[in-house]
N, C-alpha and C positions, 0 to 999 in steps of 0.2 A: 702551689708548691711544685717545683720542678722535680723530675725523676732523679736528677743527680743529688738534690738536697734530701729527698726521701732515702736514697741509697746511703748517703752519709749518715743519716740518723739511724737507719737500721744497722749499719756497720758499727756505730757507736754502742747501740743496745747490745748487739751480739758480742762485741769486745768486752763490754762490762760483765756480761754473763759468763764469758770464758774466763775472765780474771777472777770472778767470784768462785767459780768451780775449781780453777787451778789453785787459787789461794787456799781453799778449804782442804784440798788434797795435800798440798805441800805442808800446811800447818799440821795436818793429821800425821804426816810422816816425820816431820822434822821439828815440830813445835814452833814456837814463835820466833825461833832463830832462822826460819826459812827466809831466804833473801828475795828481794824484789826481782833480781835478775832471774832467779830460778822460777819464780811465779810467772813472770812474763814469758819466759821460754816455754814453760808448760802450757800456757794459754795460747802460744803461737803468735804472740805480739811482741813489740819492742818495749823497752823500758819507758820510752816517751809516751806510749799509749797507756801504760800503767799509770804514770803520773798525771795524765790528762783526766783519768777517772778517779784516782785516789792520790791526793797530794802526799800522803804518807802511808807506810805499811799499817800503822794504827788505824787509819781511815778504812783500809780494806778489812781489817779485823772487825771493826765496828759494823761495817756493811754486811759481812757474813752473819754476824750475830743478829743484827736487825732483821735480816731476811728470815732466819729460822724462827726467832721469837715472834716476829710479825705474822708468819704463816700460822703458828700455833694460836696466836691471839684471834686471828680471823676465824679459824676453825672453832675455837671456844665460843666466840660471839654467835656464830651460826648455830652451834649446838644449844645455845641458850633458848633458842626458839623451837627446839624439837619437843615433841609431845612427852616422851618418856625420859624423865630426868636421870634415872639410874642408868639407862642404856646410853644416854648422852655422855655421862661422866666416864663410863667404860669405853666408849668409842674414843673420847678425847685421850684417855690414858693409853689406849692401844696405839693410836696414831702418833702420839708423842713418843712412846717407847720405840715404835718402828722408826721414827725419824732419827732417834738417837742411835739406832743400829746403822743407819745409812751414813752418818757422819757425826763424830764426837766434837761438839762445839763447846763443851763445858769449860775447857781450859781457855778457849777464846773469850767466853763470857767474862771470866775473871780479868782477862787482859783488856777488855773493852769497857769495864764498868765506869770509867771516868767520862765516857762519852755522854753528854747531856741528853741526846735523843734516845739512847739506850735506857737511861734512867727513867725517862718519861714512859717509854714503851714497857719497861719492867713493871712500873706501877700500874699501868693499864692492864697488863697481862695478869698480875697478881689479883686485880679486881675481877677479871674475867673468870679465873680459876675459882676464886672464892664464891662468885655467883653460881658457878656450876655445882660446887659443893653444897651450898645453901639449898639450891633447888632439889638436889638429890636427898638431902636430909629432910626437907619438907615433905617429900614424897614417901619417906620411910625406907628409901633404898640403901642408905648408908647410915652408920651410927652418928649420933648427934655430937660426939666429942671430937670429931675430925675437923681439922682446920684446912684452909686453903694452902697454907705453908706445908702441912703434912702431905697434901697431894702433890704439890710442886716437888717436894723432896722425893716422894715415891716415884715420880716420873722417871727419875734417873736410875733407880735401883735395879730394874731388870738388866739394863745394859752393863752396869758395874759388876753385877754377879757373873754374868756370862763372860765378861772380859778377863776375869780372874781364873777361869777354868780352861786349862789347856785342852785343845781338841773338841771344844763344845760345839754342839750343833748350832748352826746359825739361827734356828728357830727356838732355841732353848729359852730365850727371854719371854716367850709367850707363856711358858709354864709358870715362871715367877710372877708375871703380871697377873695370872689367874689367882695365884696365892695371895698377892697383894689385894686384889679386888675382893676376894673372899674375906680378908681381914678387915675390910672397910664395912662389910655388911653388919647390921645390928644383931642378927640371930647368934646367940651364944657368946656375945662379946663380953670380955672382962673389962673393968674400968682401966683406963689408961693412966700410967703414972704421971 
């Protein structure tokens, strides 16, 4: 492979990453109404470069969501091999909550749900989280009436709480994550409705 071909490939990878980051920031600021022109300008590329990487804005939305959910799934898979199942689940929840603080992709997930590759990843991700929960239950680290869906829903809670509080400390989500994790523990637990 010649140096010029390698340079073209590395430019393509760099431009795609710039577009993903710019798209995420634009969507966070303006919602799904952010324009392709604004995203391309923020990335420092032309609209043609945008469309070479993402045929539509919906394709960019799906790519952003796939990146975030994919990273969490890889993390979950890695943590399934860790020795301490309770610590693994806490680490997973902590990293997931921290990721939510870095960028809010929840509204993007709703916008990308029709993408078949996201639906497949979502199913795999739900399986990974359920396996983490089952391991933590089997080790006695969390109560037996918790489901994978409970944990997936709780992943979002610390960020939602903090976003509703004006002037909240950027690290306040950690307090609520600790409360959530304590609520998952079996000691003193009341039956769930």
